[in-house]
C-alpha positions in Angstrom: 0.1 -0.4 0.3 1.8 3.0 -0.8 1.2 6.8 1.4 -1.6 8.7 -0.7 -3.8 5.3 0.2 -2.6 4.6 3.7 -2.8 8.5 4.2 -7.1 8.2 2.8 -7.8 5.3 4.9 -6.4 6.8 8.2 -8.1 9.9 7.2 -11.6 8.3 6.8 -11.2 5.7 10.0 -10.2 9.0 12.1 -13.3 10.9 10.6 -15.4 7.9 11.5 -14.2 7.7 14.7 -14.2 11.3 15.6 -18.2 11.1 14.3 -19.1 8.7 16.8 -17.4 9.5 20.0 -19.7 12.8 19.2 -22.9 11.0 18.1 -22.2 8.9 21.5 -21.9 12.2 23.4 -25.1 13.1 21.7 -26.5 10.3 23.3 -25.1 10.2 27.2 -25.4 13.7 27.5 -28.7 15.3 28.8 -30.5 18.2 26.2 -32.8 19.6 29.0 -32.4 20.4 32.1 -34.3 18.1 34.9 -38.3 18.6 35.4 -38.9 19.5 38.2 -41.4 17.9 40.3 -44.8 20.2 40.2 -46.0 21.0 43.2 -48.6 18.7 45.4 -51.1 19.7 48.1 -49.9 17.2 50.3 -45.9 19.3 50.0 -47.7 22.7 50.5 -49.8 21.4 53.6 -46.6 20.5 55.0 -44.8 23.1 54.1 -47.7 25.6 55.3 -48.2 23.2 59.0 -44.1 23.7 59.1 -43.8 27.4 58.6 -47.0 27.3 61.7 -45.4 25.6 64.1 -42.3 27.3 63.6 -44.2 30.6 64.0 -46.0 29.6 67.5 -42.2 28.5 69.2 -40.9 32.0 68.1 -43.7 34.0 70.5 -43.3 34.4 74.3 -44.5 31.3 76.2 -48.1 33.8 77.3 -48.7 34.5 73.7 -48.0 30.5 72.1 -51.8 29.0 71.6 -52.7 25.3 72.6 -54.8 23.3 70.8 -56.1 21.6 74.3 -56.7 24.7 75.6 -59.8 25.1 73.2 -61.4 21.7 75.1 
């Protein structure tokens, strides 16, 4: 095989390998960022409940409301 044919074969082989690398990267790397799960009513209620409990703990003892006082 002479040098010209060897150069052509090596150039084609390099091009094919170079293309395959980018094709594989296209399948591996995501195009879109991961989706944020939608807010559910349960998660919102948990956040509100946590905020309410924290706000009750920050008040002075004489102003804190206890749910058992209503009985």
